[in-house]
C-alpha positions in Angstrom: 0.0 0.0 0.0 1.3 3.5 -0.8 0.0 7.1 -1.0 1.1 6.9 -4.7 -1.7 4.4 -5.3 -4.3 6.9 -3.9 -2.7 9.7 -6.0 -3.1 7.5 -9.1 -6.8 6.8 -8.2 -7.5 10.4 -7.8 -5.8 11.4 -11.0 -8.5 9.3 -12.8 -11.4 11.1 -11.1 -12.7 14.2 -13.0 -13.5 17.5 -11.3 -15.3 18.5 -9.1 -15.1 15.0 -7.6 -11.3 14.9 -7.5 -11.1 18.1 -5.5 -13.8 16.9 -3.1 -12.1 13.6 -2.6 -8.7 15.4 -2.0 -10.4 17.4 0.7 -11.8 14.2 2.2 -8.3 12.7 2.1 -7.0 15.7 4.1 -9.8 15.5 6.6 -9.1 11.8 7.2 -5.4 12.4 7.5 -6.0 15.3 10.0 -7.5 12.6 12.3 -5.1 9.8 11.6 -1.9 11.5 10.2 0.2 8.4 10.4 -2.3 6.2 8.5 -1.0 3.9 5.8 -2.7 4.9 2.5 -3.3 2.5 -0.3 -5.9 0.7 -2.4 -8.2 -1.9 -0.9 -10.9 -3.5 -3.1 -10.0 -1.1 -5.8 -10.7 2.0 -3.7 -8.5 4.3 -1.6 -8.2 3.1 2.1 -6.5 4.3 5.2 -5.0 1.7 7.6 -4.1 2.2 11.2 -2.4 -0.7 13.0 -3.0 -2.8 9.9 -6.7 -2.3 10.0 -8.8 -0.2 7.5 -10.4 2.7 9.3 -11.7 4.7 6.4 -12.0 4.8 2.7 -13.7 6.5 -0.3 -14.7 6.1 -3.8 -15.9 7.9 -6.8 -18.9 6.6 -8.8 -20.7 8.2 -11.8 -23.5 9.8 -9.8 -22.0 10.3 -6.3 -18.9 10.0 -4.1 -18.9 7.6 -1.1 -17.2 7.6 2.3 -16.6 4.0 3.3 -16.1 3.3 7.0 -15.5 -0.4 6.3 -18.0 -1.3 9.0 -21.8 -1.5 9.2 -21.7 -0.2 12.7 -20.1 3.2 12.1 -22.9 4.8 10.2 -25.6 3.4 12.4 -23.8 4.8 15.4 -23.9 8.3 13.9 -27.3 8.1 12.3 -28.5 11.4 13.9 -25.6 13.3 12.2 -26.3 11.9 8.7 -29.7 13.5 7.9 -29.7 14.6 4.4 -27.2 12.0 3.1 -28.1 8.9 1.2 -26.4 5.8 2.6 -26.4 2.1 2.7 -25.2 0.1 5.7 -21.7 0.4 4.6 -21.4 3.7 2.7 -22.2 7.3 2.9 -23.1 9.0 -0.4 -22.5 12.7 -1.1 -22.5 14.9 -4.2 -19.2 15.3 -6.1 -19.2 19.1 -5.5 -20.0 19.0 -1.7 -17.2 17.9 0.6 -18.1 16.3 3.9 -17.7 18.7 6.7 -14.4 18.1 8.7 -16.2 17.6 11.9 -18.3 14.7 10.4 -15.2 13.1 8.9 -13.6 13.3 12.4 -16.6 11.6 14.0 -16.7 8.9 11.4 -13.1 8.0 11.7 -13.1 8.3 15.5 -16.1 6.0 15.6 -14.3 3.4 13.6 -11.2 3.7 15.7 -13.3 3.2 18.9 -14.8 0.1 17.4 -11.4 -1.3 16.7 -10.1 -0.3 20.2 -7.5 2.0 18.6 
């Protein structure tokens, strides 16, 4: 895994999605600055202690934040009004970055689940 893999993934994403995902990357790294970056299941992922704590992806109609756990989004349900989601992904528009405080809450919830 390497940050260069994430750079390559982002280089393939058109604007405004690329800029939005770059902002998300910065937000995740603000919470876990020493996270190992790379690709997992074809999408950017951030590992702490060898465990994936966050990820994201670009799709044709939306961007997704991926907590790699069905429990994270359920635990923050009250903060996710207005977002479309599945049990394992939070969808948001390509031109609307997730707020930094929400990203912090999402990453911290996953870290807590992992006991990190």
